[in-house]
C-alpha positions in Angstrom: 20.0 122.2 103.6 21.3 125.6 104.6 22.6 124.4 107.9 24.7 121.7 105.9 25.9 124.2 103.5 27.1 126.6 106.4 28.8 123.6 108.0 30.8 122.8 104.9 31.9 126.3 104.4 33.0 126.3 107.9 35.1 123.2 107.5 36.5 124.3 104.2 37.8 127.6 105.9 39.4 125.9 108.8 41.2 123.6 106.4 42.3 126.5 104.5 43.5 128.5 107.4 45.3 125.4 108.8 47.3 125.1 105.4 48.3 128.8 105.5 49.6 128.3 109.2 51.9 125.3 108.1 53.0 127.1 104.8 54.2 130.1 106.7 56.1 128.1 109.4 57.9 126.3 106.6 58.8 129.2 104.7 59.5 131.9 107.4 63.4 132.8 107.6 64.4 132.7 111.1 66.5 135.5 112.3 70.4 134.9 112.4 70.0 131.6 110.4 72.9 130.5 108.4 73.8 127.0 107.0 77.5 127.5 108.2 76.5 127.7 111.7 79.5 128.7 114.0 81.2 130.7 110.9 77.9 132.7 110.8 78.3 133.6 114.5 81.9 134.8 113.7 80.8 136.8 110.8 78.2 138.4 112.9 80.6 139.2 115.8 83.6 140.2 113.9 82.0 141.6 110.8 84.9 139.7 108.5 85.0 136.9 106.0 86.2 134.1 108.3 86.8 131.7 105.3 89.1 134.3 103.8 91.0 134.6 106.9 91.4 131.0 107.4 92.4 130.5 103.8 95.3 132.8 104.3 96.5 131.6 107.2 95.8 128.1 107.5 99.4 126.7 107.7 100.4 129.2 110.3 100.2 128.1 113.8 100.0 131.5 115.5 97.0 132.5 113.3 95.2 129.1 113.7 95.4 129.3 117.6 93.9 133.0 117.3 91.2 131.8 115.2 90.8 128.9 117.6 90.2 131.2 120.5 87.6 133.1 118.6 85.8 129.9 117.5 85.5 128.7 121.0 83.3 131.8 122.0 79.7 130.4 122.9 77.2 130.4 120.3 73.8 132.6 120.3 71.1 130.9 118.7 69.6 127.3 118.1 70.5 127.7 114.4 74.4 128.2 115.2 74.8 125.0 117.0 78.3 123.4 117.0 79.1 120.2 114.9 79.2 118.0 117.9 75.5 119.2 118.9 74.0 118.4 115.6 72.8 115.1 114.4 75.4 113.3 112.5 74.9 111.2 109.3 75.0 107.4 110.1 78.3 106.1 108.8 80.1 102.8 109.2 82.9 103.3 111.7 85.4 100.4 111.8 87.0 100.1 115.3 90.6 100.5 115.4 91.7 101.0 119.1 95.1 99.7 120.1 97.5 96.8 118.8 98.1 94.3 121.5 101.9 94.8 121.1 104.2 96.5 118.7 105.1 95.0 115.2 107.7 92.6 115.4 111.1 93.2 114.0 111.5 91.2 110.9 114.8 92.7 109.5 117.1 94.8 111.6 120.5 95.9 110.1 122.1 99.7 111.0 120.8 100.9 107.5 117.6 98.9 107.1 114.8 97.8 109.4 111.3 96.4 108.9 108.9 96.1 111.6 105.8 94.1 111.0 104.8 91.7 108.2 102.8 92.2 105.2 99.7 90.2 104.9 98.0 88.9 101.7 94.2 90.0 100.6 94.5 93.1 103.0 94.3 96.8 102.3 97.4 99.1 103.0 97.8 102.7 102.7 101.2 104.0 101.8 102.8 106.6 103.8 106.1 108.2 103.4 107.8 110.4 106.3 110.8 112.4 107.4 111.8 113.1 110.9 111.2 116.6 111.8 114.5 118.6 111.7 113.1 121.9 111.4 110.2 123.6 112.6 108.2 123.7 109.5 108.2 120.0 109.6 106.5 119.6 112.9 102.9 119.6 111.7 103.7 116.9 109.2 105.4 114.7 111.8 102.4 115.2 114.1 100.0 114.0 111.3 101.8 110.7 110.6 99.9 108.4 113.1 96.6 110.6 113.0 96.2 110.1 109.2 97.3 106.4 109.6 94.7 105.9 112.1 91.9 107.6 109.9 92.7 105.3 107.1 92.7 102.4 109.4 89.3 103.3 110.6 88.3 102.7 106.8 90.0 99.0 106.7 93.6 100.2 105.5 96.4 99.2 107.7 99.7 101.7 107.5 102.6 100.9 105.4 105.0 103.6 106.6 108.3 104.3 104.9 110.5 106.4 107.3 113.5 108.3 105.7 116.2 107.7 108.1 117.5 105.0 110.0 116.1 103.5 113.3 118.6 105.1 115.5 117.9 108.6 114.1 114.1 108.1 114.7 114.7 106.9 118.2 116.9 110.1 119.0 114.6 112.5 117.7 111.8 113.0 120.5 108.9 114.3 118.1 109.9 111.5 115.4 109.9 108.9 117.9 106.7 110.2 119.5 104.8 110.0 116.1 106.4 106.7 115.1 105.5 105.0 118.5 101.9 106.0 117.8 101.9 104.3 114.4 103.3 101.2 116.3 99.8 101.2 118.3 97.7 100.6 115.3 96.9 97.2 114.7 98.5 95.7 111.4 100.9 98.3 110.9 104.2 97.8 109.0 107.1 100.4 109.3 110.4 100.5 107.0 113.4 102.4 108.0 116.0 103.2 105.5 119.3 105.2 105.7 119.0 108.4 103.9 121.5 111.5 103.6 119.7 114.3 105.5 119.6 116.6 102.2 117.8 113.6 100.4 115.2 112.7 103.2 112.1 114.8 101.7 113.0 113.4 98.1 113.1 109.9 99.4 110.1 110.1 101.6 108.1 111.2 98.3 109.8 108.8 95.9 109.6 106.0 98.7 105.9 105.9 98.0 106.4 105.1 94.3 109.2 102.9 94.8 108.5 101.2 98.3 106.3 98.2 97.3 108.4 95.5 95.8 111.7 97.5 96.4 111.9 98.8 99.8 109.9 95.9 101.0 109.3 92.5 99.6 105.8 92.2 98.6 106.1 88.4 97.5 103.7 87.4 100.3 101.2 89.9 99.7 100.9 90.1 96.0 96.9 90.2 96.1 96.9 92.9 98.9 95.7 96.4 97.9 98.0 99.3 98.4 97.3 102.9 97.9 99.2 106.0 98.6 98.4 109.1 100.5 99.7 112.3 101.6 100.4 112.8 105.4 97.9 116.0 105.4 95.2 114.1 103.6 92.3 111.9 104.7 89.8 110.0 102.6 86.0 110.7 103.1 84.2 108.8 100.5 86.4 105.6 100.7 84.6 104.2 97.5 86.6 106.7 95.3 90.0 105.0 96.7 88.8 101.4 96.0 89.9 99.2 93.3 87.0 98.7 91.0 86.5 95.3 89.6 88.1 94.6 86.4 90.7 97.5 86.8 94.2 97.1 87.9 95.3 100.8 89.0 93.0 103.5 90.4 94.0 107.0 90.2 91.8 109.2 92.4 93.1 112.5 91.3 94.4 113.1 87.7 96.1 116.3 87.1 96.9 118.3 84.1 98.7 121.5 83.3 100.4 121.6 86.5 102.7 124.5 87.1 106.2 123.4 87.6 105.6 119.8 86.8 104.1 118.2 83.8 101.2 118.6 81.1 99.7 115.6 82.3 100.4 113.8 85.6 99.0 111.8 88.5 99.0 112.9 92.0 100.3 110.6 94.7 97.1 111.3 96.6 96.0 108.8 95.7 97.3 105.8 93.4 96.2 102.3 94.3 96.9 98.9 92.8 97.7 95.3 94.2 101.1 94.5 95.2 102.1 92.5 92.3 101.0 95.5 90.1 103.1 97.9 92.0 106.1 95.7 91.9 105.7 95.1 88.0 105.3 98.9 87.5 108.5 99.7 89.1 110.6 96.5 88.2 109.0 95.6 84.7 109.0 92.0 85.9 105.6 91.5 83.8 107.7 91.3 80.6 106.6 88.5 78.8 106.9 87.9 75.2 103.6 85.8 75.1 101.6 88.4 77.2 103.2 91.7 76.7 101.5 93.9 74.1 104.0 93.4 71.2 103.9 96.8 70.0 105.7 97.8 73.3 107.6 94.6 74.1 110.6 95.3 72.1 110.6 98.9 73.5 110.3 98.0 77.2 111.3 94.4 77.6 114.5 94.1 75.5 117.9 95.3 75.7 117.4 97.2 72.6 116.1 100.0 74.9 113.3 101.8 76.8 111.8 104.9 75.9 112.2 107.3 78.7 110.3 110.7 79.1 112.7 113.6 80.6 111.6 116.5 82.5 110.8 118.5 79.4 108.8 115.9 77.8 111.5 114.7 75.0 112.0 110.9 74.3 115.2 109.1 74.3 116.5 105.5 74.5 118.5 103.9 77.5 119.4 100.3 77.9 116.4 98.5 79.3 118.7 96.3 81.7 120.0 99.2 83.5 116.5 100.9 83.9 115.1 97.8 85.7 118.2 97.7 88.1 116.6 98.8 91.4 117.0 97.7 95.2 116.3 99.1 98.6 119.2 101.4 98.9 118.6 105.4 98.4 121.6 105.6 96.0 120.2 103.1 93.7 116.8 104.2 94.1 117.7 107.8 93.1 119.9 106.6 90.5 117.1 104.6 88.9 114.7 107.7 89.0 117.3 109.9 87.4 117.4 107.4 84.4 114.0 108.7 83.8 113.9 112.4 85.1 117.6 113.6 84.9 120.1 114.3 87.3 118.1 116.9 89.2 116.6 114.2 91.6 120.2 114.5 93.3 119.8 118.2 94.0 119.2 119.3 97.7 116.1 121.5 96.9 112.9 120.3 98.1 110.0 122.7 98.1 107.3 124.3 96.0 109.6 127.6 95.4 110.5 128.7 91.7 113.9 127.2 92.0 112.8 123.7 93.6 109.7 122.5 92.0 111.7 119.9 90.1 112.5 118.0 93.1 109.0 118.7 94.9 107.3 117.0 92.0 109.9 114.0 91.4 107.3 111.4 92.8 104.6 112.5 90.5 106.8 112.6 87.5 108.1 109.2 88.4 104.9 107.6 89.0 103.2 109.2 85.8 105.8 107.8 83.6 106.1 104.3 85.1 102.3 103.9 85.1 102.1 104.8 81.5 104.8 102.5 80.7 103.0 99.8 82.6 99.6 100.4 80.7 101.3 100.3 77.4 103.0 96.9 78.2 99.7 95.6 79.4 96.8 96.7 77.3 95.7 94.2 74.5 95.3 95.1 71.0 92.0 97.3 70.6 92.1 98.4 74.2 92.9 101.7 75.9 94.2 102.7 79.3 90.6 103.1 80.5 90.3 99.2 80.3 92.9 98.8 83.0 93.0 102.1 84.9 90.2 103.8 86.7 90.9 107.7 86.7 88.9 110.4 88.3 89.5 114.0 87.4 91.1 116.9 89.5 87.9 118.6 89.8 86.2 116.5 92.4 84.8 117.5 95.6 87.2 118.3 98.3 87.3 119.9 101.6 90.4 122.1 101.5 91.9 123.8 104.5 90.9 127.6 104.1 87.7 128.3 102.3 86.5 124.9 101.8 86.8 124.1 105.6 83.6 126.2 106.1 81.8 122.9 104.6 82.3 121.2 108.0 79.7 123.5 109.6 76.9 123.4 107.1 73.8 121.8 108.6 73.5 119.2 106.0 77.2 118.2 105.9 77.7 114.8 104.9 81.6 113.4 104.5 80.3 110.8 101.9 79.7 113.6 99.4 83.4 114.6 99.3 86.3 112.3 98.0 88.8 113.6 100.6 90.1 116.6 102.6 93.4 118.6 102.7 94.3 119.5 106.4 95.2 122.7 107.9 98.6 123.3 109.9 99.2 124.0 113.5 96.8 121.0 114.6 99.8 119.7 116.9 98.7 122.7 119.3 95.9 122.0 121.5 93.5 124.9 120.7 93.7 124.3 117.1 93.4 120.7 117.4 90.2 121.0 119.4 88.6 123.6 117.0 89.8 122.3 113.6 89.8 118.5 114.0 87.7 117.2 116.8 84.5 118.4 115.2 85.6 116.4 112.1 86.6 113.5 113.9 82.9 113.2 115.0 82.0 112.1 111.4 84.9 109.7 111.0 85.9 107.8 114.1 84.6 106.5 117.4 84.9 108.5 120.7 87.3 105.8 121.9 89.5 106.4 118.9 89.2 110.4 119.4 90.4 109.7 122.7 93.5 108.1 121.8 94.3 110.7 119.4 93.7 113.3 121.8 96.3 111.7 124.3 98.6 111.7 121.6 98.4 115.2 121.0 98.8 116.2 124.6 102.0 114.0 124.7 103.3 115.4 121.4 102.9 119.2 122.5 104.3 118.6 125.7 107.4 117.3 124.3 107.9 120.1 121.6 110.0 122.2 124.4 112.5 119.3 124.5 112.8 119.1 120.8 113.2 122.8 120.4 116.2 122.6 122.7 118.1 120.4 120.0 116.4 121.8 116.7 114.9 124.9 117.8 117.4 127.1 115.7 116.1 125.5 112.6 113.3 127.6 111.3 113.2 127.1 107.6 
């Protein structure tokens, strides 16, 4: 009996000792461990807040290149592995690769050209772009085919509206390089339209709102889904950008109290709806006395007038027939927008400065007004906007350039936990590209597609000196 008792005590003691060992292993804090990996190494080496530095200089190519040099230093411990060495989450990657041939020219005039044909029951991403005439525009131009390819990897073919005619894009070496890279994406559709140089930025923005149904005929793609994006924005959790069952419009980022814009507005990153809905939003062709909400039929669908919200939020009546006159010329589209927003849409300013915010937000203002009018025409008695439109709040998880970029280096990073990402500047330079984007690509696209983009980056950067010979003096 005593022997059995001692034997049992020994077994219990050994089990208890084993449990203590396991517990200590799981709870010991390893030296130099940090969930931010590579950023931890930088902070340890430089004793500075890397996130704050990147936030301040994210759009400055010189600073980004300097940071890239620092980031490339070898990591010291197992806990600071680069992203490429970590086990990545399993995500569905749609292969894009290369188109067998460039999109066919469908319409070709000196002022208007369409390459490619819209297909029905497909998904498209709407991109508006200007050719680079100033140094500050280069990184936006560089992103055009890269952003298009990221969306394509998620099943969205690019529909790109290019402000400027075909000859101008051909003669701008960086514009042509980016345009040619878009042509290599299967299913791409490109639309060129003549535009005065001082209106290019405004039209690239407004073109995203007015494009479907005006700048390009959508009659053969009425049931295709079209969603807008910014050039420097990539979708991560694609489900937040899809059209939910029973809804006709999705607004993935609603804004309120936006300084310089409006009390309530919708961001063009991103707004999605089917082709026939986009056309109805801008042309009012859904007006029908039998189906249109009777409260708003007279206001929006008769010659008695249309309620127009101007830049300061006041209301006024203008002839409905005039409001609905719109076509694929720059002058007519801007004239159309001016009837809702005022004559400031014709001004030359186009930036976020204090004197130019009106034109910077012209697309958001116009989209907000037109979507509201469409909603009022189409909701049934007793319904609200929520019955037709899916809206997500502004405060959603986003990986933003600057401080947010550190999230990429977390041990447990999963892009499905974020709606989208706002991209840093300077990525046209190889060192910044390899440091800031290559690690991110590994979560989003295949190695073959990474190689395609890498070759594009090399070609684009190699042609920058030639571009500078023509446009190098334009620094602003």
